[in-house]
N, C-alpha and C positions, 0 to 999 in steps of 0.2 A: 575472382570478384574484386572490384576496386575497393580501396579503403573508404571508410565513412569519414566525412570531414565536418559534419554539422549534426547536432542533436538539439531538439527542443525539449527542455527539461525545466519544470517548475516555473513556467512563464518566462524563461530566458532561452536565448540561443547560445549554445556552446560550440566552439570550434574544437574539433578533435581530429586525431589521425589514428583511426582504429581499423584493424582488419575486420572486414564485414562478417567473418565467421565467429568472432569473439562474442561471448554472451553479453547481453545488455547489462547484466549484473556486474560483470567484470569491468566494463567501461564506466558504469556509474561509480563504482567503488574505487577503482584504481586510477582512472584518468580524471574524473570529476570530483573525487573525494567526497561523494555523497554516500556515507556509510550506513545509513538507516536500514536499507534493505540488506538482509543477511544471507550468507550462503549456509544452507541447511543440509539438504540431501543431494542437491544437484540433479534431481530427477523430476522436479515439479510436483512432488508428493506432499511436502510439508508446508509450503506457503510462506516460509520466512522471507523469501525474496520478492514477495508480491509488490508490484507497483501498478499504477494505473496507466494504461495506454489508450488515449482518447476516451478516458473514463471507464474503461473495462479492466477489471483485475487481470493481471498478467504475471505469470511466473517468469521473472527476468533471468533466472538461471538457464532456462531453456530457449530463450528468445535470442536468436542471432541479431546483433546490432544492425546488420545489413537489412533486416526485414522491418526495421522501425520506420525508415523513410522520414516523411514530414509529420508523423504522428506526434501528438503532444504527450509527453511522459510526465507523470506526477509521482514524486517520491514522498515519503513521510516528511522530509525537510520542507516540502512545498505546501504543506497544509496550513501552517499558521499564517495569519494575516495581521499586519500592523502590530506584531508582538502578542497577539491573542491566539491561543490554541484553538484548533478546530473543536467543535462541541464533542466529538467522539474522543479526541485526545483528553479533553477535560474530564469526560465521564470515566475514562480508563483510570485516571488518577483518583477521582472521587470514589470509585468502587474497588480500587486495588485490584484491577483486572489484569494484573501481571505479577509474576513471581520472579522468575529468572530474567524475564523480559526479552528473551531471544526471539520469540514469535510475535512480539507486540507490534512492530511496525507492519508486518504482513497482515496481522489481524485487523489493525486499524484501517489499512488501505482497503481490504476486502469489505469491511464494515462501512466505510465511506461510500464505496460504490453501491452497496446495498441501499443505504439511506438516500442516495441520489435517485436510484431506480424506484424504491418503495419508501416514501418518507415516513410511514408509520407501519413498519413490518410487524407481523404476528411472530410469536415465538417459533412456530414451525418454519416460517419463512427465514428467520434469522439462522436457525440451525441448518437449514438446507443451504443457505447462501455461504455459510462459513465452513462447509464440509471440506474444502480444499486447504484448510489451514489447521495445523496440528499444534496444540499446546502440550508440551511434554510435562508440564507441572499440573495440568488438569484444572485450570482456573475457568473452565467453560461457564459455570453458572454466573461468575462475576463478569465475564465477557458479554454474555447475553444481557445481563442487567445493565451494563454500560451502554450497549447498543440501544436498548429500550430508553434509557435515560437521555442519550444523545438525540433520539427521535423526539422526545418530549421537549428537550431544550430548543431544538430547531423549530418545532411547532410553536413554542411560546415566542420565539424571536420573530416569527413571521406574522404574528397577530398584532 
C-alpha cells in the first residue's frame, strides 16, 4: 500500500509521509506531535487513544492511517477555540473529573461526540456512551457530572 501524504487534523491539512499500515495514533503522536491521545492498551479496549473521525469516536490505536483518507480528524488539541476551552474541558476542570489524567483526553473526546449527538443526555445515555473508555482511577461519578454540566453550559450558551 502507498504511503499517506496528507491528513486533515484539527481543521488543518498536514503533509506527512507515513506507511499506510501505521496506526493513526502513531502518526498523530510521532509525526504531528499531537500527544493528547494516549497509547493505553493498543487493543481498542481502554479508550485513551480516542479521537473523532468525522465526528465519530474512534480508537486511533487500531485505525490504520491508510483508512483515514479525506476524513476530518479532531484531537483534544483541536477542541479549544480562540483560547477558550470546550465546555466539556472546562467542566472536567470544574468537577475534578480526572485524577492521573491518562484517560482524560479520550473521555473528553467520547463525551464531545455524545453531546453533539445528544445535546442533553440522560445519565444512562452518558454511561452507555462512555462504555468504551476506562478510567483506572475510578472518577466515573465526576466524569458523568462533568458531562451533565457541559450539557447545561452548552444549553445556556445557545439560548
